[in-house]
N, C-alpha and C positions, 0 to 999 in steps of 0.2 A: 422618475417616480415622484408623485406629488402627494401631499398630505391635505386633509380637510382643513381649510383655513377658517372654518366657522369657529369663532372663539367663545361661543356660549358655553360657559363652565368648562372650557377646554383645559384648564389647569388641573382638573381632577375628573374622575369618571362621573357620568351623570348620576349614578346611584348615590353619590355623596350628599346630594341635596336632601334626599329622603332620609338618610341616616343622621345628618347633622341637624336639620331643621325639624324633622319629624312632623309634629303637628303645628308647626309655626308658619303655615302657609298664609295665615292672616297677617303675620309680621312682614312677610315679603310684599303682600298686597298693599298694606298701609305704607310701608317704606317706599314702594314705587310711586305711590300717589304723592308722597311728600317730596321725593327727589325729582320727580318728573323726568325730564330729558336726561338727567344725570344718572338715572337708575340703570346702569349697566349691570350685567349679570355678575362679574367679578366684584363690583362694589357692593351689591346686595349680599353676595356670599360672605364677603368680609364682615359686613355688618351683622349678618346672621351668626357668624362664628362668635362674635362677642356675646350675642344673646344666648347662644347654646352653651358656651364654655364658662362665661362669667370671668371675673378677674381674681377670684379667690381660689387659685389653683395651688395644689400641693407643691412644695419646693422641688420635689423630684421631677414632677411633670414640667414645671416651669424650666428647670435645667435642661431637660430634653428638648423642649421647644426652642430654647435659646440656641442650643447646639445645632438643631436643624435649621434655624433661621440663619445662622452664620454660614452654613454650607450653601444654603439657597442664595444668600447674598453673593457668594463667590461665583456661583453658576450664572446668576442674573447678570452680574458685571461682565463675566466672560463672554456671554452671547451678545450682550449689547455692544461690547467693544469689537467683537468680530464682525458684526453686521455693519458697524460704522466704519470699519477699515476698508477703504475702497479697493476693490479688486481681489480681496483676500479669498472670499468664498466663491467658487465657480457658480455661474448662473443657474445651472441645473439643480444646485443644492441650496440656493438662497431661501426658497420657500420652506424647506425642511428646517433649516436653522432658525428662520424667522418664527416658525411655529413652536419649536423647542424653547426659544427665548421668551415667547409669550407665556408659555407654561411656567417657566421659572419665575417670571415677574409676578404671576398670579400666586405662586407658592409663597413668595415673599410677602405679598399683600395679605394672604390668608393667615400665615403664621404671625405676622405683625398684629393683625386684628385680634387674633386669639390671645396674644400676650398683652394687648392693650398698652398701658404705660410702661410695662416691663420690657417691651420690645426694644431691640438695639438697632441703631443705624448701621448702614453698611460700613464695615471696617475698612481701613486703608489696605489696598491690595497691590500686589506686584505679580502680574500675570506671567512674568518671565521667570519667576522663582529665583530671583537674585541673579539673573543672567543665564541660568541653565537653559532656558528656552527663550533666548534672545529674539528669535524670529517668530515668536508665538502669534503675532498679529501681522506677519508679512509672508509666512510660508504656510500654505493650507495643510500640508502633511503634518507639520508641527501642531497646528491648530486642531486638527482632527485627532491627533494623539492625546492632546490635553482634554478634548471634549470627551473622549472615551474614558480617560482617567477620572474626570469629575463625575461622569454619569455612573460608572462602576462604583466609585467611592460613595456616592449618594445612595445607591441601592443597598450596599453593604451596611451603611450607617443606619438607615431606617430599620433594616432587619435587626441590627444589633440592639436597637433601643426599644423594640416592640414590647419586650417583657416589662419595661419600666412604665408602660402606659396602660396596663391592664386594669387599673383602678378607675379609668374613665373611658367608657365605651365610645363616646363621641369622638374623643381625641384619638383613641386607638384606631377607630374606623378611618378618620381623616388621614392619619399617618400611613395606614396600609394602602389607601387610595393613592396618595402621593407616591408611595413606594412603587406601586404598579406602573405609574406613568413614567417614573425615572427608569424603570427596567425597560420600558418600551423605547425610551430615548436611547439607552445604552445599546439595545439591539439594532436600532436604526443606524446609529453612528458606526457601529461595528460593520454593518453591511456596506455602508458607504466606503469604508476603508478596506473592503475586500476580505473581511474576516468573518468567522462564524459568529452568529448572534448569541451564542452561549458557549460556555467552557465545559459544561457537564450537566448531569441531571439535577444536581443540587448546588445552590449558591451558598457560600459561607458568609456569615455575619462578621462584622468588625466591631471591636470595642471602641468606645469613645476616644480612649487614649491613642489607639492606633490610627483612627481616622484623623484626629487632630495633628498627629505627627506627620501624616501624609499631606495634610492641607497646610501645615505651618509655613513651608517655603513660599506660599502664595499670599500669606498674610504679612503685609509690610510692617 
């Protein structure tokens, strides 16, 4: 099974451009003219998020975005490390994980741009969780297990924070768009592992505290 490798706005659904930038098509056009060859779609989207969101975000929303960025940093680092580990990912799945990794990198860029100077750098990580998953980057089964864990955690985390973003339609829309992509990642990874793509008709959200407790072992 192969995924579309076209990375044009691949980090989020195409609809997000309409929701986030709304009537800012002129902003995209002028930015592209200024950036020239550097005007990749993710770069323009990140710039547009600054234009759309601004930097005067309420503390509650800033807190949620920082929380989301922390999780996206973990996922970004996880997929980068896996793709760099020679022989870890079977050839037939390299394209899948490469695309998922690109999505996570774009999520990081997008959230960082939305936060502006308040954005955090990638924290120090321990992808073995203190040795619990010592073969995380040498055993594909372990890597697959952790991939499912991170993707399921991301889905539950975004769902759990949606209510805290209702005061800003643009940011709520962006979060829901990223949430849907994370859910597709989770389904794909589960299928690769021979598992059902879902556990039931309804997914449960997770609180920030529970998500951070689950992620804490991977934060060095």
